[in-house]
C-alpha positions in Angstrom: -0.9 -6.4 -28.5 -2.0 -4.2 -31.3 0.6 -1.8 -33.1 -0.1 1.1 -35.4 2.1 1.8 -38.4 4.4 3.9 -36.3 5.5 1.0 -34.2 3.5 2.2 -31.1 1.8 -0.7 -29.3 -1.5 0.1 -27.6 -1.0 -1.0 -24.2 -3.4 1.3 -22.2 -7.0 2.5 -22.6 -8.8 5.6 -21.1 -12.3 5.3 -20.6 -14.7 8.1 -20.0 -17.6 6.8 -18.2 -19.7 10.2 -18.4 -19.7 13.8 -19.5 -21.4 14.9 -16.3 -19.4 16.8 -13.7 -20.3 18.7 -10.4 -17.3 21.1 -11.4 -17.1 23.5 -14.0 -13.4 23.9 -14.7 -12.3 26.9 -16.9 -9.7 24.7 -18.6 -11.8 21.6 -19.2 -11.8 19.8 -22.6 -13.6 16.8 -21.6 -10.9 14.2 -23.1 -10.5 16.4 -26.2 -14.3 16.7 -27.1 -14.8 20.1 -25.9 -17.5 21.3 -23.3 -20.1 18.6 -24.0 -21.4 18.5 -20.4 -25.1 17.8 -19.9 -27.5 17.6 -17.0 -26.2 16.1 -13.9 -28.7 13.1 -14.0 -27.7 10.0 -15.7 -28.1 10.0 -19.4 -29.3 7.6 -22.0 -26.4 8.0 -24.3 -23.8 6.9 -21.6 -22.4 3.4 -22.1 -24.2 0.8 -19.9 -22.3 -1.3 -17.4 -22.2 -4.2 -19.6 -21.0 -2.1 -22.4 -17.9 -0.9 -20.7 -17.1 -4.3 -19.5 -17.5 -5.8 -22.9 -15.0 -3.2 -24.2 -12.7 -3.8 -21.4 -12.8 -7.7 -22.1 -11.9 -7.1 -25.8 -9.3 -4.8 -24.9 -7.8 -7.4 -22.7 -7.9 -10.0 -25.6 -5.4 -7.5 -27.4 -3.2 -7.6 -24.3 -4.0 -4.2 -23.1 -2.4 -3.9 -19.8 -4.2 -1.0 -18.1 -7.4 1.0 -18.0 -8.0 4.7 -16.6 -11.5 5.6 -15.8 -12.2 9.4 -16.5 -15.1 11.7 -17.2 -16.6 14.1 -16.7 -16.5 12.9 -13.2 -16.4 9.2 -13.1 -17.8 9.0 -9.5 -21.1 10.2 -10.7 -21.7 6.7 -12.0 -23.3 4.7 -9.3 -22.1 1.5 -11.0 -18.5 2.6 -10.8 -17.6 -0.1 -8.3 -19.2 -2.9 -10.3 -17.4 -1.7 -13.4 -14.0 -1.9 -11.5 -14.9 -5.2 -10.1 -15.7 -6.6 -13.5 -12.7 -5.4 -15.1 -10.3 -8.3 -16.3 -8.0 -9.2 -13.6 -4.9 -8.6 -15.5 -5.7 -5.2 -16.1 -4.4 -2.3 -13.8 -7.1 -0.1 -12.7 -6.7 3.7 -12.3 -9.0 6.7 -12.1 -8.9 10.4 -12.5 -11.4 12.3 -10.4 -12.0 15.7 -8.5 -12.1 13.8 -5.4 -15.4 15.1 -3.8 -16.9 11.7 -3.7 -14.0 9.7 -2.4 -14.8 10.0 1.2 -17.2 7.1 2.0 -16.5 5.3 -1.2 -12.6 4.9 -1.4 -12.7 1.8 0.6 -15.2 0.1 -1.5 -13.4 1.2 -4.6 -10.2 -0.5 -3.3 -12.0 -3.6 -2.5 -13.4 -3.6 -6.0 -10.0 -3.5 -7.6 -8.9 0.2 -7.9 -5.1 0.3 -7.9 -4.3 4.1 -8.2 -6.0 7.3 -8.2 -5.3 11.0 -9.6 -7.2 13.8 -8.0 -7.4 17.2 -9.7 -6.1 19.9 -7.4 -5.1 23.2 -9.2 -4.2 25.4 -6.2 -3.8 25.4 -2.4 -5.5 28.6 -2.0 -9.3 28.1 -1.5 -10.2 31.3 -3.4 -8.1 30.6 -6.4 -9.4 26.9 -6.4 -13.0 28.1 -6.5 -12.3 30.6 -9.2 -10.6 27.9 -11.5 -13.2 25.2 -10.8 -16.3 27.2 -10.3 -16.9 25.1 -7.3 -16.9 25.8 -3.5 -15.8 22.2 -2.8 -12.2 22.8 -1.8 -12.4 21.2 1.7 -14.2 18.0 0.0 -11.3 17.5 -2.2 -8.8 17.6 0.6 -10.9 15.3 2.5 -11.1 13.2 -0.7 -7.3 12.9 -0.9 -7.1 11.9 2.7 -9.8 9.2 2.3 -7.8 7.9 -0.7 -4.5 7.7 1.3 -6.5 6.1 4.1 -8.0 3.5 1.9 -4.3 2.6 0.7 -4.3 4.3 -2.6 -1.0 5.8 -2.0 0.7 7.3 -3.7 -2.1 9.9 -4.5 -1.1 11.8 -7.7 -2.5 15.5 -7.6 -3.2 16.6 -11.1 -2.5 20.5 -11.6 -3.1 22.2 -15.1 -0.4 25.0 -15.5 -1.6 28.1 -17.1 -1.7 31.8 -16.2 -4.4 31.4 -13.5 -2.4 28.7 -11.7 1.4 29.1 -12.6 1.9 31.1 -9.5 0.9 28.4 -7.2 3.4 25.8 -8.5 5.9 26.6 -5.8 3.3 26.0 -3.1 2.1 22.8 -4.7 5.7 21.5 -5.0 6.1 22.2 -1.3 2.9 20.7 -0.3 3.6 17.3 -1.9 7.2 17.4 -0.4 5.8 18.0 3.0 3.0 15.3 2.7 4.1 11.6 2.5 2.1 9.7 0.0 1.5 12.5 -2.4 2.9 13.2 -5.8 2.3 16.0 -8.2 1.7 15.9 -11.9 1.7 19.3 -13.7 -0.2 19.2 -16.9 0.6 21.7 -19.8 -2.4 23.8 -20.7 -3.6 23.0 -24.1 -5.0 26.0 -25.9 -5.6 24.0 -29.1 -8.4 22.1 -27.2 -9.7 24.8 -24.8 -9.1 28.1 -26.7 -7.8 31.2 -24.7 -4.3 30.9 -26.0 -3.4 33.9 -23.8 -3.6 31.7 -20.8 -0.7 29.5 -22.1 2.7 29.7 -20.6 6.1 28.5 -21.7 6.3 25.1 -19.9 9.9 25.1 -20.5 10.3 27.7 -17.6 8.6 25.2 -15.3 11.1 22.6 -16.3 14.0 24.8 -15.9 12.7 26.0 -12.4 12.1 22.5 -11.1 15.6 21.4 -12.4 17.1 24.2 -10.1 15.3 23.1 -7.2 15.5 19.3 -7.6 17.8 17.0 -5.5 17.8 14.7 -8.4 16.1 14.0 -11.7 14.8 10.6 -13.3 13.6 10.1 -16.7 10.5 7.7 -17.2 10.4 5.5 -20.3 6.7 6.7 -20.9 7.0 9.9 -23.1 10.6 10.2 -22.1 9.1 12.1 -19.0 11.2 13.7 -16.3 10.5 13.1 -12.7 12.0 16.0 -10.2 12.4 15.2 -6.6 12.3 18.2 -4.7 12.9 18.7 -0.9 10.4 20.5 1.3 11.5 24.2 2.1 11.3 23.1 5.9 13.5 20.0 5.3 10.6 17.7 6.3 10.4 15.5 3.2 10.9 15.1 -0.4 8.3 15.3 -3.2 8.0 13.9 -6.8 7.0 16.2 -9.5 6.6 15.3 -13.2 5.4 17.2 -16.0 3.0 16.3 -18.9 3.8 18.5 -21.8 2.1 17.3 -25.0 1.8 20.8 -27.0 4.0 20.6 -30.0 5.9 17.7 -28.6 6.8 15.1 -31.0 8.5 12.9 -28.5 5.2 12.9 -26.5 3.3 11.7 -29.6 5.9 9.2 -30.7 5.6 7.6 -27.4 1.7 7.5 -27.0 0.4 4.1 -26.2 -3.2 4.9 -25.5 -6.6 4.6 -27.2 -9.6 6.4 -25.6 -13.3 5.6 -25.3 -15.7 8.4 -25.2 -18.8 8.3 -22.6 -21.2 7.5 -25.7 -19.3 4.5 -26.9 -16.9 5.8 -29.6 -13.1 5.0 -30.0 -10.7 8.0 -30.1 -7.1 7.4 -31.3 -5.8 10.8 -30.3 -6.8 13.3 -27.5 -6.1 16.2 -29.9 -8.6 15.0 -32.8 -12.2 14.8 -32.9 -12.2 13.8 -36.6 -11.2 10.0 -35.7 -14.3 8.9 -33.7 -15.4 5.5 -34.5 -18.6 4.2 -33.0 -18.6 0.6 -31.5 -22.3 0.3 -32.7 -24.4 -1.9 -30.7 -21.3 -2.9 -28.6 -21.3 -6.6 -29.6 -17.8 -8.0 -29.1 -17.5 -8.4 -32.9 -18.2 -4.7 -33.5 -15.8 -3.7 -30.6 -13.0 -5.9 -32.1 -13.4 -4.4 -35.5 -13.6 -0.9 -34.3 -10.5 -1.3 -32.1 -8.6 -2.8 -34.8 -9.4 0.2 -37.2 -8.7 2.8 -34.5 -5.3 1.4 -33.9 -4.4 1.0 -37.7 -5.3 4.7 -38.2 -3.5 6.1 -35.1 -0.7 8.5 -36.2 1.4 10.9 -34.0 -0.6 14.2 -33.8 2.8 16.3 -33.9 4.9 15.0 -36.7 2.4 13.2 -38.9 -1.2 14.7 -38.6 0.3 18.2 -37.9 3.6 19.1 -39.6 5.8 22.0 -39.6 5.9 24.2 -42.7 9.0 26.4 -43.9 7.9 29.1 -41.3 8.0 26.6 -38.4 4.3 26.8 -38.1 2.2 23.5 -37.3 -0.2 22.9 -40.2 -2.4 20.0 -41.1 -0.6 17.4 -43.1 -2.6 17.4 -46.4 -1.0 14.0 -47.5 -2.3 12.5 -44.5 -5.7 13.8 -45.0 -5.7 12.7 -48.7 -4.7 9.1 -47.7 -7.8 8.6 -45.9 -8.5 5.9 -43.2 -7.3 2.3 -43.2 -10.1 -0.3 -43.0 -9.3 -3.5 -41.1 -11.4 -6.6 -41.9 -13.8 -8.0 -39.3 -12.6 -11.2 -37.8 -14.9 -13.9 -37.8 -16.5 -14.6 -34.5 -19.8 -15.6 -32.9 -20.3 -12.8 -30.4 
C-alpha cells in the first residue's frame, strides 16, 4: 500500500463516473471540481469502461481495499453494472447516488457485486427537498431507498448536507432513521470554500452538541476520529445511528484522509479541496496509471495543516513554503503494459 510523506496510506479510491446529473443541488461541488455538469447524454470525455477497470486493477496492485463510485449521478452510466462486476474481487464496492434509478436496478447492482450504497436525501419535507435539489423526484428517491433495502443493501446510509436551508430538518431526519430499521444518517458539513455562499454555513459544533444531548451512547470511529451518535426515536420504536462528516478547518480530518480521487475524465486528484493537483492518466495504459498514481500519492499533503496553515491572526492561508517546494516526481516503473 502506497504511503505519502505524512504517513497516510492510500487504502481507498473514489471514482467519479460522470459529471452528468438529473438533479441540480444548490450545494453541489462535483467532487471539488465545481459546477462542471454538461448535457445529459453520454460524453466523449468520460472514461470508458475499460479505462475505469484498468485503473481499479492498478489500484488493487497497490493494495487499495475499497472503491466508491460517485458522479454526478453514477447511475446515468449504462455500464455501471459491468464496471462493478469487473472490479477486482478483493475491493469493497460502494456508491453514492441520488437514488432515483435504484428501483429496477438495485438487484442487478447487488448481483454485480455492489456492497453498500449512500443515498442523498436532504430533507423529509417534499417542498424543501425540491427547493434544495431543483428536482421533483422526492418520491423516486424514497422508492430508491426502499429498493436498495429490498435488494439487501442494508444499512442504507442517507447523506444530508447541513447548511442554512437544511439545518432545521436535522431533528426530523434523525427521528426518521431511528424509526426505520436499515437506515443510517450521515450529516455532511457544508463546504463554502468549494461552493461559495459562505452565508449558508452553520457552526457544525452546534449539531455535534445537540446530538450528544440526544444520544443514548456515542462511539468513535478510527476513520477521521469520527463520532457515531446512537439516538432513540421519539416514539421509542427504534434507535438510529448518526455520524457527522466535518472536514472544514479540521486538521484531524485531513491527517486521517486515506483517499485518492479520480475525475470523470481520467485525472487523479489527491485532495477534495484542491483543483491544482490534477494529474492526467494519459491514454490510460497501466504504465501511465501506475506512474500517475505514485506521483499523486507522493504529493498528497493534509489540506489543513500543510497546504493551508494558520497565520498569526488565526486565519487559514496558503502555505507559500509548500507552493515553492513544488511537486515530487516519482520515476516510472518498468513494465510492458
